[in-house]
C-alpha positions as a Markdown table, in Angstrom:
| # | Residue | x | y | z |
|---|---|---|---|---|
| 1 | Met | 99.5 | 126.8 | 128.2 |
| 2 | Ser | 97.1 | 124.2 | 129.1 |
| 3 | Asp | 97.5 | 120.6 | 128.6 |
| 4 | Ser | 94.0 | 120.2 | 127.3 |
| 5 | Ser | 95.4 | 121.1 | 123.7 |
| 6 | Leu | 97.3 | 118.1 | 123.6 |
| 7 | Pro | 96.0 | 114.7 | 122.5 |
| 8 | Glu | 95.5 | 112.1 | 125.3 |
| 9 | Ala | 98.1 | 109.2 | 124.8 |
| 10 | Ser | 96.0 | 105.8 | 124.6 |
| 11 | Pro | 97.4 | 103.1 | 127.1 |
| 12 | Tyr | 99.3 | 100.3 | 125.3 |
| 13 | Asp | 97.4 | 96.9 | 124.9 |
| 14 | Pro | 99.9 | 94.0 | 125.1 |
| 15 | Lys | 99.9 | 91.5 | 122.3 |
| 16 | Pro | 99.9 | 87.9 | 122.9 |
| 17 | Thr | 103.2 | 87.1 | 121.5 |
| 18 | Leu | 103.0 | 83.2 | 121.2 |
| 19 | His | 99.5 | 83.2 | 120.0 |
| 20 | Tyr | 100.1 | 85.8 | 117.3 |
| 21 | Ala | 103.1 | 83.8 | 116.1 |
| 22 | Ala | 101.3 | 80.6 | 116.0 |
| 23 | Lys | 98.6 | 82.3 | 114.0 |
| 24 | Val | 100.6 | 83.9 | 111.5 |
| 25 | Gly | 102.9 | 80.8 | 111.1 |
| 26 | Leu | 100.0 | 78.7 | 110.4 |
| 27 | Gln | 98.6 | 81.1 | 107.8 |
| 28 | Ala | 101.9 | 81.5 | 106.1 |
| 29 | Gly | 102.3 | 77.7 | 106.1 |
| 30 | Ile | 99.0 | 77.4 | 104.2 |
| 31 | Ile | 100.4 | 79.9 | 101.6 |
| 32 | Gly | 103.6 | 77.9 | 101.6 |
| 33 | Ala | 101.7 | 74.8 | 100.9 |
| 34 | Phe | 100.0 | 76.6 | 97.9 |
| 35 | Val | 103.2 | 77.7 | 96.6 |
| 36 | Ser | 104.7 | 74.2 | 97.1 |
| 37 | Ala | 101.6 | 72.8 | 95.2 |
| 38 | Ile | 102.5 | 75.1 | 92.2 |
| 39 | Gln | 106.1 | 74.6 | 92.2 |
| 40 | Asn | 105.2 | 70.6 | 92.0 |
| 41 | Ala | 102.8 | 71.3 | 89.3 |
| 42 | Leu | 105.2 | 73.4 | 87.3 |
| 43 | Gly | 108.3 | 71.3 | 87.6 |
| 44 | Thr | 109.3 | 68.4 | 85.6 |
| 45 | His | 110.0 | 65.4 | 87.8 |
| 46 | Ser | 108.9 | 61.8 | 88.3 |
| 47 | His | 107.6 | 62.1 | 91.8 |
| 48 | Gly | 104.1 | 62.7 | 90.8 |
| 49 | Ala | 101.8 | 64.2 | 93.5 |
| 50 | Ala | 104.1 | 63.2 | 96.3 |
| 51 | Gly | 106.4 | 65.8 | 95.1 |
| 52 | Phe | 104.4 | 68.3 | 96.8 |
| 53 | Ala | 105.6 | 67.2 | 100.3 |
| 54 | Thr | 108.9 | 65.4 | 99.1 |
| 55 | Arg | 110.5 | 67.5 | 96.5 |
| 56 | Thr | 109.2 | 71.0 | 97.3 |
| 57 | Gly | 107.7 | 70.4 | 100.8 |
| 58 | Gly | 110.5 | 72.6 | 102.3 |
| 59 | Thr | 108.6 | 75.5 | 101.0 |
| 60 | Ile | 105.9 | 75.0 | 103.5 |
| 61 | Gly | 108.0 | 75.0 | 106.5 |
| 62 | Phe | 110.1 | 77.8 | 105.2 |
| 63 | Phe | 107.2 | 80.0 | 104.8 |
| 64 | Ala | 105.8 | 79.0 | 108.2 |
| 65 | Ala | 109.1 | 79.8 | 109.6 |
| 66 | Met | 109.4 | 83.1 | 108.1 |
| 67 | Gly | 105.7 | 84.2 | 109.2 |
| 68 | Ala | 106.1 | 82.9 | 112.6 |
| 69 | Thr | 109.4 | 84.6 | 113.0 |
| 70 | Phe | 107.9 | 88.1 | 111.7 |
| 71 | Ala | 104.9 | 87.9 | 114.0 |
| 72 | Phe | 106.9 | 86.8 | 117.1 |
| 73 | Thr | 109.6 | 89.5 | 116.7 |
| 74 | Glu | 106.8 | 92.2 | 115.7 |
| 75 | Ser | 104.8 | 91.5 | 118.8 |
| 76 | Phe | 107.7 | 91.0 | 121.2 |
| 77 | Val | 109.4 | 94.5 | 120.3 |
| 78 | Ala | 105.8 | 96.0 | 120.5 |
| 79 | Asn | 105.7 | 94.8 | 124.0 |
| 80 | Gln | 109.0 | 95.6 | 125.1 |
| 81 | Arg | 108.7 | 99.1 | 123.7 |
| 82 | Gln | 104.9 | 99.7 | 124.6 |
| 83 | Lys | 104.3 | 101.3 | 121.2 |
| 84 | Asn | 102.6 | 100.4 | 118.1 |
| 85 | Asp | 104.3 | 102.0 | 115.4 |
| 86 | Ala | 106.2 | 101.2 | 112.2 |
| 87 | Ile | 109.6 | 100.2 | 114.0 |
| 88 | Asn | 107.8 | 97.0 | 115.1 |
| 89 | Gly | 107.0 | 95.9 | 111.8 |
| 90 | Ala | 110.4 | 96.9 | 110.3 |
| 91 | Val | 112.2 | 94.8 | 113.0 |
| 92 | Gly | 109.9 | 91.8 | 112.5 |
| 93 | Ala | 110.3 | 92.1 | 108.7 |
| 94 | Cys | 114.3 | 92.5 | 109.1 |
| 95 | Thr | 114.3 | 89.1 | 111.0 |
| 96 | Ala | 112.3 | 87.3 | 108.4 |
| 97 | Gly | 114.5 | 88.8 | 105.7 |
| 98 | Phe | 117.6 | 87.7 | 107.6 |
| 99 | Leu | 116.0 | 84.0 | 107.6 |
| 100 | Ala | 115.2 | 84.2 | 103.9 |
| 101 | Gly | 118.8 | 85.3 | 103.2 |
| 102 | Leu | 120.3 | 82.5 | 105.3 |
| 103 | Arg | 118.1 | 80.0 | 103.4 |
| 104 | Gly | 119.4 | 81.3 | 100.1 |
| 105 | Ile | 116.1 | 82.6 | 98.6 |
| 106 | Gly | 118.0 | 85.6 | 97.1 |
| 107 | His | 119.5 | 83.3 | 94.4 |
| 108 | Ala | 116.3 | 84.1 | 92.3 |
| 109 | Tyr | 117.4 | 87.6 | 92.0 |
| 110 | His | 120.8 | 86.8 | 90.5 |
| 111 | Phe | 119.1 | 86.7 | 87.0 |
| 112 | Val | 118.1 | 90.3 | 87.4 |
| 113 | Leu | 121.5 | 91.5 | 88.8 |
| 114 | Pro | 124.1 | 89.0 | 87.6 |
| 115 | Ala | 126.9 | 91.1 | 89.4 |
| 116 | Met | 124.9 | 90.3 | 92.8 |
| 117 | Ala | 126.1 | 86.7 | 92.4 |
| 118 | Glu | 129.6 | 87.5 | 93.0 |
| 119 | Leu | 129.1 | 90.0 | 95.6 |
| 120 | Cys | 126.4 | 88.1 | 97.7 |
| 121 | Pro | 126.4 | 84.4 | 97.3 |
| 122 | Ala | 123.3 | 82.5 | 98.4 |
| 123 | Arg | 123.2 | 81.2 | 101.8 |
| 124 | Ser | 125.6 | 83.8 | 103.0 |
| 125 | Ile | 125.7 | 86.3 | 105.9 |
| 126 | Pro | 125.8 | 89.3 | 103.5 |
| 127 | Met | 122.7 | 88.0 | 101.4 |
| 128 | Ala | 121.0 | 87.7 | 105.0 |
| 129 | Val | 122.0 | 91.1 | 106.0 |
| 130 | Gly | 121.0 | 92.5 | 102.7 |
| 131 | Ser | 117.5 | 90.7 | 102.8 |
| 132 | Cys | 117.1 | 92.1 | 106.3 |
| 133 | Val | 117.5 | 95.7 | 105.3 |
| 134 | Ile | 115.4 | 95.4 | 102.2 |
| 135 | Met | 112.6 | 93.7 | 103.9 |
| 136 | Gly | 112.9 | 96.0 | 107.1 |
| 137 | Ala | 112.8 | 99.0 | 105.1 |
| 138 | Ala | 109.9 | 98.0 | 102.8 |
| 139 | Met | 107.6 | 96.8 | 105.8 |
| 140 | Gly | 108.7 | 100.0 | 108.0 |
| 141 | Thr | 107.6 | 102.2 | 105.0 |
| 142 | Phe | 104.6 | 100.4 | 104.6 |
| 143 | Asp | 103.6 | 100.8 | 108.0 |
| 144 | Tyr | 104.8 | 104.2 | 108.6 |
| 145 | Ser | 102.6 | 105.2 | 105.3 |
| 146 | Gly | 99.3 | 103.9 | 106.9 |
| 147 | Gln | 99.1 | 100.7 | 105.0 |
| 148 | Leu | 99.0 | 102.5 | 101.8 |
| 149 | Ala | 95.9 | 104.3 | 102.3 |
| 150 | Gly | 96.9 | 107.0 | 104.8 |
| 151 | Glu | 93.7 | 106.6 | 106.6 |
| 152 | Gln | 94.7 | 105.4 | 110.0 |
| 153 | Gly | 92.1 | 107.8 | 111.9 |
| 154 | Ser | 89.2 | 106.7 | 110.0 |
| 155 | Thr | 86.7 | 104.2 | 111.5 |
| 156 | Arg | 84.6 | 101.8 | 109.5 |
| 157 | Glu | 81.6 | 103.6 | 110.0 |
| 158 | Glu | 83.2 | 106.8 | 108.5 |
| 159 | Arg | 84.4 | 104.8 | 105.4 |
| 160 | Arg | 81.0 | 103.5 | 105.0 |
| 161 | Lys | 79.3 | 106.9 | 105.1 |
| 162 | Thr | 81.8 | 108.1 | 102.3 |
| 163 | Phe | 81.4 | 105.1 | 100.1 |
| 164 | Phe | 77.3 | 104.9 | 99.9 |
| 165 | Lys | 75.4 | 107.9 | 98.8 |
| 166 | Gln | 73.6 | 110.1 | 101.2 |
| 167 | Pro | 70.1 | 110.7 | 100.9 |
| 168 | Leu | 68.7 | 114.1 | 100.0 |
| 169 | Lys | 67.2 | 116.3 | 102.4 |
| 170 | Pro | 63.5 | 116.8 | 101.7 |
| 171 | Ile | 62.4 | 120.0 | 100.1 |
| 172 | Val | 59.3 | 120.1 | 102.5 |
| 173 | Glu | 61.4 | 121.7 | 105.1 |
| 174 | Ser | 61.9 | 124.9 | 103.2 |
| 175 | Ala | 58.1 | 125.0 | 101.9 |
| 176 | Glu | 56.9 | 124.8 | 105.6 |
| 177 | Val | 58.6 | 128.1 | 106.2 |
| 178 | Asp | 56.0 | 130.8 | 105.7 |
């Protein structure tokens, strides 16, 4: 059996870990600022517009920390394994979920499942591990499924051709045949 039937493995292209972590951390911080502004606008308090930074400003740093943690871990694991696959995203999401569980973001889910308040109190190791498992599984599944579309192999040009109508072939070609 010849090796020509096997697909060629493309060489791994290393990711710049710190650059990627800083970029994603900044983007997540911007989203955190938006969420903080909404929290400030919807909350009842006497801080006014300054509550954006003083009262709910921790949200900005928390979002930035989660984004940077996810990006750093994902690219670090990819560089160590020298593979781009779903495991990298799952490990990155697991570390970000662990961070979320340590902060106690999971207390919002106690309204949905009141029994969870007794089993996994907020700001605890069980909540951190649970958040790690849930976010890691969700991101791993998302990455494994091909970003919800399942079109990993299609290029931009192929998607463009399927989106736009294709011109009809002229009938003149058949009339020229005598």
